N, C-alpha and C positions, 0 to 999 in steps of 0.2 A: 173683536171677534166677528163684527158685522160682515166684513168681506167673506169670511169663511162660511157663515150661515147663508148668505146670499148665494154663494157658489153651490152649497149643498142643496138649497131649495131649487135651483135651476136644474140640477141633475135629477132630483127626485121627481120633478114634474113630468119627466118623459119616461120614467121607469114603470113597466107594467109587470103583471104577475102571470102572463099567459104561458110562460115556459120557464121551468126551473131545472138547473143542472142536477145530475145524479148525486153530486156531493152534498147538496144542501141538507137533506135529512140525515146524513151521516155525521154531521158536525155536532159535537157537544157544545152548544152555544153557551152553556153555563160556566165554562172555564173562564178564568180571569184574564188569560192572555192567549189569543188564538192567532196562529200564523197560517195564511193560505197562499201556497205557492202554485205556480203554473205558468205555462207559456203565454206570451203576449197574445191577446185576442181570444183567450179561452173563456172569458166571462167572469173573472175574479171581481172586477168592479161591480158588475151587475148583480152578482151573488150577494155582495155586502149591502148594496143599496136596496135590494129586495128584502133582505132581512130587516134592515132599518125601517123601511116604509110599511111593510105588510105584516111583520111578525112582532115587532116590539110594542105596538099599541101605545099605552100611555108613556112608556119609557122612551118612545121616539122623541119626545120633547126634551129628554135629557141626553140625547145622542148627537154626536157631531162627526161628520165625515170630512176628512181633509186628504189632500194628495201631497206627497212629500216634495214634489217639485213645484208647488204653488209659490207665487212671488211673496206670499206671507212669510215664508221661511228665509227670505233674504235678510230680515232683521228680527226674527223671532226663532226661538228654539222649540223643539218638540216638547221638552220638559216644561218650559214656561207656558206653552199653549195648553198642555194638559192641566197644569195647576190653575191657570186662569179659568178654563172651562169648568173645573171642579168647584172653584169659588163661586161660579155663576149657577151652580146646581147640576152641572153635567156629571154623568156617571158612566157613560160609554163613549169611547173614542175610537173611530175607524180611521186607519191610516193606510192610504193606497200607495203602492210602489215605494215601500219604506227603504228599499235598497238605494234610492236616489238621495237619501239624506245621509250626509257624512256623520259617522259616529252613531248610527242608528241603534246598535245593540246596547251601547252604554246608556243612552238616554231612555230606551225602553226599560232597561233594568231599573233605572232610577224611578221611572213612573210606577213600575210594579211594586217596588219596595217602599216608595214614599207616599203612594196614594192607594192604600189597600182597598178602598171602596170603588176604585176606578177599574172598569173592564176595558181592555184594549183588544181590538181585532184589526190585524194588519195584513196586507197582501205584499207579495214580493215576487221577483223573478224566480223562475225554476232554478236558475243557476246559483241562487243565494244559499249558502250553507248556514242556516239559522243557528245551528248548534255549535258553530265555530266562529262566532262573532267576537268582538272585542271583550264582551262580558259573558259570564257564565249564564246560559239560557236553559241548560238541560233540566233544571228544576222548575222553570217558570212557564215556558211556552209549550203549547200543544200544537203541532204542525200538521197540516193537511195539504195534499197535492190535488189540484184540479187539472185533469187531462183535457185534451180536445174532445170533441163530440164522438161518441160511438155511432155506429151505423143506426142503432136503435134510437138514439137521441136525435140524430139527423132527420129521421122519419117523423119524429114528433115535432121537431122545430120547423121543418119545411113543408110537411104534408099533413100535419095535425093527426098523425096516426100513432096511437098509443099501444105499446106492447110491454110485457113484463121482461125483466132481464133474467138470465139463466147462468148458473155456474158451469164450469167446464165439464163436470161429471154429467150434468143433465144433457149437455149438447152431445157428448160422446155416446151416451146410452139411449137418449130419447129423441134424437135429432129428427127422425121421421115424423113422429107425433107432433113435435113443436113446429117444424117447418110446414106441415100440412095445415095446421091451425092458422099460421100466419098467411099462407097462400089464399085462405078464404077471404082475406081483407085486402090483399095487394099482390102485384107482381114485383118481386124484389130485384130482378136482374137489371132493368134499366136504371132504377134509382141507385142501385149499388154501384154501377159504373160511374154515375154522376158523383156519388160520394167519394169514390176513390180519387177523383180529379179535383173536386172543389167543395168538399163537405165537412172537413175536419174542424174548422173553426167557425164560431157563430157569425163571423163577418160575412158569411154567405148571404145573410139577410140583405146585404147591400147590392146583391145581384151577381149572377154567375160571370158576367163579362168583366166585372170589377174584381173578382175574387183573386185570381192569380197575380195581377199587379199589386194588389193590397198585400198578398202573402209575401211577395218580394220585398215590400217595404217592411214587413214584420221581421223578415230574416235580417235585413240591414240594421234595423233598430236593435235587435237582440245583440248583434256583434258590436255595432258602433256605440250603443248606449248602455245596455244592460251589462254586458261583459266589461265595458270600459269602466263602469262604476265599480263592479265587483272584483275584477281581476286586474284593475289598473292598466288597461290597454291604452296604448297610444295609437295614433293614426296608422303608423307603420305596422304595428302588431295586428290591428284589425284587418288590414289588407292581406297579411299572411294567413290569418285564420279563415278569411273568406275564400282565399285561393285553395286552402286545404279542404274546405267544405266542398268546393267545386270539384276537386280531384276525387274526393270520396264519393260524391254524388254520381260521377261518371261510372264508378266501379261497383257501388253498393248494390246488393249485399256482397261482401267479399272478405276473404281471409287476408288481413293486412300484412304486408312486408314493411315493417317500420323503417328498416335501413333504406329500402328503395324509395319510400315516401320521403325520407329525410334528404336523400340525394336529389330527388326531383324537385323538392320544394326549397332546397338549399337552407334547411333548418336542421338544428341538432335533433338527435333521437329523443332527448329529454323533452325538448319543446313540442315535438310531435305528440308524445304521450300526453303532455300537459294540455295541449289544445284539443285533442280528441276527447279527453274526459271533461273538459270544460264545455265542449259542444254537446256532450251527452247530458251534463247537468242542466244545460240551457234548453234541453228538449229539442235539439236539432238532429241528434243521432241517438240510436239505440245500439247497445253493445251486448254481444252474446258470448258467454263463457262456457267451456265444456263442463260436462257433468263431473262432479268431484273436484272441481277447481275453484279456488277462491276468487274474490272480486276485487283484489287490490289494484289500486291505480298504477302500481309499479309493474303489473303483469300485462303482457300483450293480449289484447282481445282476440278471441278465436274468430269472431266475425263481426263486421261493422255494417249497420243498416242506417238508412235515413229514418228519422223518428216516425214519420207518417208519410202516406202515399202522396198527399198533396205537394209535399216538398219535391218529390220526384218530378211532378209535372211543372212545377215552378222553375226548376233548374234545367230540366231537359223536356222539351215539348213532346217527345215521343219515347218515353221510358219503356224498357223491356217489360212485357206483361208478366213474365215469371217473377221478376224482381219485385214488381208491384204487389203480387200476391203474397210473397213472403213478408214483405214490409208491412202489409196490412195485418196479417195474422199475428206477427210478433208484437206489433203496436197494441192491438186489442187485448192480447194475453197479458202484457205487462201492465197496461192501464187498469185492467181488472184486478190487479194485485197478485198475479201468479208469478212464481219463481220459474223462469224459463231458462233452459240450458240447451247446449248443442250436443245431441247424442252422437254416438258412433255411426249409427245408421238412421236415416230420416233427417228431417229439417229441425224439429224442435222436440224437446222433452219437458213435460209438465207433470209433476207428481207421479212419475212412473209411466205416464202415457206418452207414447211416441207419435208424433204427427208428421206426416208427409204432405207436402203442398204441391198442387199441380192443376192442370186443366181437366175437362170433363172425362178425358180418356185415361187419366192417371190410374195406375194399378197399385196393388199392395206389394208388388215384387220387392221393393227396397226395404220394407219394414215387416214383412210377414213372419220373420224369425223372432221378432220382439214379443215379449210377454203380453203387452197391451198396446194396441196401435189403432189409428184411424187415418184416413186420407181426407184432407180438406180439399175438395174439388171445386174449381171455379166453373161458371157457366152451366150450372145445374140448379133447378129450383128445389128439388128434394132429393134425398139420398136413400141408400139402402145398405144394410149391413155396416161395414166399416167405412163406407164412403159418405162423407158429410158435406153438405153445401158450404162452400167457403163463406158466403155472405152471412151465414147463421152465427159465425163467431163475432159478428158485430153486435150481438145481443148479450154480451158478457157483462156490460155495465150500463 
């Protein structure tokens, strides 16, 4: 166990407690088995290490952090590692990137059933379907998803500006009061434009100049490594999936013509559907369905978006501003846990509220016949009536 403990100690030495992600206080850490999913670079590793170092107190001496791709597992199993740690007094096991370990679900089930006094906290790629592993996890694991930074978190992380989060009802009805209070502390628009380009992942701490190249590396790693582990991609499949992502990025957000995509890519319709939903699960795409329509993987999405605005800048150096606005709003709404649909009129529908997105001169013309509506307008610091500043939706989580 000594190599694993040394590895853990080296990581803990550089972990600080200056910034915590929104998910941290929402996790029920008392559960016996906890799964934390999320995109690469979102901060899953830091979240676990912060809990180990700063929250566990005396139990930290009984906690062990491992990463599933460590060389230790060339000749040790997860189950054997957990049992050895338990014999040495360990009671908590953190496993990072569990999807990189073959047969992960079977061995985690064995740990859960065979070591009832052992707590397991693991992280995994967004693309991993924890509830459809080789073993039945539905009664064992509690799963959480860690999204990228909201605009609110970005301000805290990069500018040390702390603000409360607000639910969609607050923003739609109290937006002027909320925005004016925020304006007393900052000017949002310059920082908002920075966030749209390079603020979604905590890797921004390494510098703005390095952000987009690093994000390109993240995209490649998701397709070449994460999806290769999870969906058994080979090199040829990964190339096709990245080509498809590139085609979608040029058009997004758009209403997909699956047959046309299949012809252009020289891929079957069935594979196009499969790859689109895998990219959605991997948090590279967001998919929008119409009101009253199910969410089956067999149904054609009504509209496809990139998952976040930074991806637009990483793939296309000069993305369309209108597309970026819609991508941002959908991303923040979904990450905050809202069920978002495509309405007949307007851009998005959330709990009966229709939202139209546009620039400062956008009017209510397209949505004024709806029972409840607002306009999310870019390039304004504060709004009035149904016109809400677009940047304020970055305070949803």
